[in-house]
C-alpha positions in Angstrom: 4.0 5.4 -15.3 3.6 4.3 -11.7 7.1 4.1 -10.4 8.1 1.6 -7.6 9.9 3.5 -4.9 12.9 1.2 -5.2 13.3 2.4 -8.8 13.1 6.1 -7.9 15.9 8.7 -8.1 15.4 9.4 -4.3 15.9 5.8 -3.4 19.0 5.3 -5.4 20.5 8.6 -4.1 19.9 7.6 -0.5 21.2 4.0 -1.0 24.4 5.3 -2.6 24.9 7.9 0.1 24.1 5.9 3.2 23.7 2.2 2.3 27.2 0.9 1.7 30.0 0.2 4.2 32.5 0.8 1.4 31.1 3.1 -1.3 31.1 1.5 -4.7 32.1 3.0 -8.0 28.8 4.5 -9.3 28.2 3.8 -13.0 24.8 5.2 -14.2 24.1 4.1 -17.7 21.6 6.1 -19.8 19.0 4.1 -21.7 16.9 6.9 -23.2 16.2 10.5 -22.3 15.2 10.5 -18.6 15.8 6.7 -18.2 18.9 5.0 -16.9 20.2 1.8 -15.3 21.8 2.6 -12.0 24.9 0.3 -12.0 28.0 0.0 -9.9 31.2 -1.9 -9.4 31.5 -2.9 -5.7 35.3 -3.3 -5.9 38.0 -3.6 -8.5 37.8 -7.0 -10.3 34.2 -7.4 -9.2 31.4 -7.8 -11.9 29.4 -4.9 -13.1 26.2 -5.0 -11.1 22.9 -3.3 -10.3 23.1 -0.5 -7.7 21.5 -2.7 -5.0 22.4 -4.7 -1.9 20.8 -6.1 1.3 18.7 -2.9 1.7 17.2 -3.3 -1.8 13.9 -5.2 -2.2 13.5 -4.7 -5.9 15.6 -3.3 -8.7 14.8 -1.9 -12.1 15.5 1.0 -14.5 15.0 4.5 -13.1 12.5 6.6 -15.2 9.9 5.9 -17.8 11.4 2.8 -19.4 8.3 1.5 -21.3 9.2 3.6 -24.4 12.8 2.2 -24.6 13.3 0.4 -28.0 15.0 -2.9 -28.7 17.8 -0.9 -30.3 18.3 1.2 -27.2 18.4 -1.9 -25.0 21.1 -3.4 -27.3 23.0 -0.1 -27.3 22.9 -0.1 -23.5 24.2 -3.7 -23.4 27.0 -2.8 -25.8 27.9 0.2 -23.5 28.1 -2.2 -20.5 31.0 -4.0 -22.2 33.1 -0.8 -21.8 32.3 -0.3 -18.2 34.5 -1.6 -15.3 33.6 -5.2 -14.7 31.5 -5.4 -17.8 32.7 -8.9 -18.8 30.2 -10.2 -16.2 26.9 -8.4 -15.3 24.7 -9.2 -12.3 21.4 -7.6 -11.5 19.1 -8.4 -8.6 16.5 -8.5 -7.2 14.2 -8.3 -10.2 10.5 -8.8 -10.9 10.3 -11.9 -13.0 7.0 -10.6 -14.5 8.3 -7.2 -15.6 8.4 -6.4 -19.3 11.7 -4.6 -19.1 13.6 -7.8 -18.0 13.1 -9.8 -21.2 13.9 -6.6 -23.2 17.2 -6.3 -21.3 18.0 -10.0 -21.8 17.4 -9.7 -25.5 19.6 -6.6 -25.7 22.4 -8.4 -23.8 22.2 -11.4 -26.2 22.3 -9.1 -29.2 25.4 -7.5 -27.8 27.2 -10.8 -27.4 26.4 -11.9 -23.9 25.1 -15.2 -22.6 22.3 -14.7 -20.1 20.7 -16.7 -17.3 18.3 -16.1 -14.5 18.6 -17.3 -10.9 16.4 -17.4 -7.8 16.8 -14.4 -5.5 14.1 -14.8 -2.8 10.5 -15.5 -2.2 8.1 -12.6 -1.9 4.8 -12.8 -0.1 2.1 -10.2 -0.9 -1.6 -9.5 -0.4 -3.9 -8.0 -3.0 -6.4 -5.9 -1.0 -9.9 -7.3 -1.5 -13.1 -5.3 -2.1 -14.1 -4.0 1.3 -10.6 -3.4 2.6 -9.6 -4.5 6.0 -13.0 -5.7 7.0 -12.9 -8.2 4.1 -9.3 -9.1 4.6 -9.2 -9.8 8.3 -11.8 -12.6 8.5 -9.8 -14.5 5.9 -6.7 -14.7 8.1 -6.1 -17.9 10.1 -8.0 -18.1 13.3 -4.8 -18.6 15.3 -3.5 -15.3 14.1 -6.7 -13.4 14.8 -6.9 -14.9 18.3 -3.3 -14.1 19.0 -4.0 -10.4 18.2 -7.1 -10.4 20.4 -5.1 -11.9 23.3 -2.3 -9.5 22.7 -4.6 -6.5 23.0 -6.1 -7.8 26.2 -2.7 -8.6 27.7 -1.4 -5.1 26.8 -4.4 -3.6 28.5 -3.7 -5.6 31.7 0.0 -4.6 31.5 -0.7 -0.9 31.5 -1.6 2.0 29.2 -0.7 1.4 25.6 -1.2 3.2 22.3 -0.1 3.1 18.7 1.2 6.1 16.9 1.5 6.1 13.1 3.7 8.8 11.6 3.2 9.7 8.0 4.9 13.1 7.5 7.6 15.3 8.8 6.6 16.9 12.1 8.0 17.9 15.5 7.4 14.4 16.8 9.2 12.6 14.0 12.7 12.6 15.5 11.2 11.2 18.7 9.6 8.4 16.7 13.0 7.7 15.0 14.6 7.5 18.4 11.8 5.1 19.5 12.4 2.9 16.4 16.1 2.7 17.1 15.5 1.9 20.8 13.2 -1.0 19.9 15.6 -2.3 17.2 18.6 -2.1 19.6 16.6 -4.2 22.2 15.3 -6.7 19.6 16.7 -10.0 18.2 17.9 -8.1 15.1 21.6 -7.7 14.3 22.9 -4.1 14.3 22.5 -2.3 11.0 25.8 -2.5 9.0 25.2 1.2 8.0 23.8 3.0 11.1 22.7 6.1 9.3 20.7 4.3 6.6 17.5 3.7 8.5 17.1 7.2 10.2 17.9 8.8 6.8 15.4 6.6 5.0 12.6 7.5 7.5 13.3 11.2 7.0 13.4 10.7 3.2 10.1 8.8 3.3 8.5 11.7 5.2 9.6 14.1 2.5 8.5 11.9 -0.3 5.1 11.0 1.2 6.0 7.3 1.6 6.2 7.2 5.4 4.1 5.0 7.6 6.2 4.6 10.8 4.2 2.7 13.5 5.3 2.6 17.1 3.5 0.7 19.9 4.0 2.2 23.3 3.4 0.5 26.7 3.5 2.7 29.8 5.3 5.4 27.7 8.0 2.9 26.6 8.3 1.8 22.9 7.7 -1.9 22.6 7.4 -2.5 18.9 8.2 -0.4 15.8 7.6 -1.0 12.1 8.6 1.0 9.0 6.1 0.7 6.1 6.6 2.6 2.8 3.5 3.5 0.8 4.0 4.4 -2.9 1.8 4.2 -5.9 -0.9 2.1 -4.3 1.4 -0.4 -2.6 2.3 -0.7 1.1 5.8 -2.1 1.5 6.5 -3.7 4.9 10.2 -2.7 5.1 11.4 -3.2 8.7 9.9 -4.5 11.9 11.1 -5.2 15.4 9.9 -5.7 18.9 11.6 -5.7 22.3 12.7 -9.1 23.4 11.2 -10.6 26.5 7.6 -9.4 25.8 6.6 -12.0 23.3 3.4 -13.0 25.2 2.0 -9.5 24.5 2.1 -10.0 20.7 3.0 -6.4 20.3 4.4 -6.9 16.8 1.2 -8.6 15.6 -1.0 -6.0 17.2 1.0 -3.3 15.5 1.0 -5.1 12.1 -2.8 -5.3 12.3 -3.1 -1.6 13.0 -0.8 -0.7 10.1 -2.6 -3.2 7.8 -6.0 -1.5 8.6 -4.5 2.0 8.2 -2.9 1.3 4.8 -6.0 -0.5 3.4 -8.7 1.8 4.7 -7.0 5.2 5.1 -4.4 5.0 2.3 -6.5 2.9 0.0 -3.6 0.7 -1.2 -4.4 -2.1 -3.6 -1.5 -4.4 -2.5 0.5 -5.0 0.7 4.0 -6.4 0.1 6.1 -8.3 2.7 9.1 -7.8 0.4 12.0 -10.3 0.8 12.0 -13.7 2.5 10.1 -16.8 2.9 9.6 -16.6 6.7 6.8 -18.9 7.7 4.8 -16.3 9.6 4.3 -14.2 6.4 1.9 -16.9 5.0 -0.4 -16.1 7.9 -0.7 -12.4 6.8 -0.5 -12.8 3.0 -2.4 -14.9 0.5 0.0 -14.9 -2.4 3.7 -15.6 -3.2 5.9 -14.8 -6.1 9.6 -15.0 -6.7 12.2 -12.4 -7.2 15.0 -13.3 -9.6 18.5 -12.3 -10.6 20.0 -11.9 -14.0 23.6 -12.7 -14.9 25.2 -12.1 -18.2 28.6 -13.2 -19.6 30.5 -11.5 -22.4 31.3 -14.3 -24.9 34.1 -12.2 -26.4 36.3 -12.1 -23.3 38.2 -14.7 -21.4 36.8 -13.6 -18.1 33.3 -13.8 -19.4 33.9 -17.3 -20.8 35.5 -18.5 -17.6 32.8 -17.1 -15.4 30.1 -18.6 -17.7 31.8 -22.0 -17.5 31.7 -22.0 -13.7 28.1 -20.7 -13.6 26.6 -23.2 -16.0 28.6 -26.1 -14.7 27.3 -25.3 -11.2 23.8 -25.1 -12.5 24.2 -28.4 -14.3 25.4 -30.1 -11.1 22.5 -28.7 -9.1 20.0 -30.0 -11.6 21.7 -33.4 -11.7 21.5 -33.5 -7.9 17.7 -33.0 -8.1 17.3 -35.7 -10.7 
């Protein structure tokens, strides 16, 4: 089975080790041999939840889950009741089109839970057309294509510029990580809540073969940096930043274009994924949008589950009434 990197053992291990300000209680739940749900309780009295947070762009079972039977999903749901926080279960972000999600919901209901889905975030993505970048680029809005052309000309007038794309561990990788961090520190982005997460993820991606770290340099100074993660035919645009004050050079767009061409034509990906968020600019780069969802479940046999369900469904009813 093609495994999304966000459902891999390596991803979960790194997230658990470096991705939390306060380490959660880790609660892996076996589904079948070689398959498990990576769960956690963030703090005492919190619900049982997926091992995911603001660094996670997708969540699902780790391992080959397609062979998991209905009975095994129900057994897993019954086991959740015995885990800390198991009166209420929350999982996100999830692929609403996945086949494991309805199987998990059916197992939860069989085990005595009420279930409901909720919106997590919009996800823009681009299926790669036949012909790769040469077919993709003319379909982009003319304003975007012209902006990239102007950016390249302005960069050339401003000095000597180049783009480096790092895809494996090498003597230059630590310098590229330092460049990424320098760009991020001088961008509009807020500091990372977990400072070691991103450098560690870049090194992990190099070991796993996922890494596409692009850095645009102007006069030997890093001006823009982007981390893309390529796995199983999909290029995930994970983090991007550019130095504030140089917006007229369109360095970020120039770098995105270079990485788009590299992943389509060199890596041969079939999809490029902008991951989380409905930022307006993503519609210029991507042709398609889908939604990531969350799943919440309430144990009907416990007071806490009943009380949480009452609050949740009452709030949902009020929201629907407000739209009427």
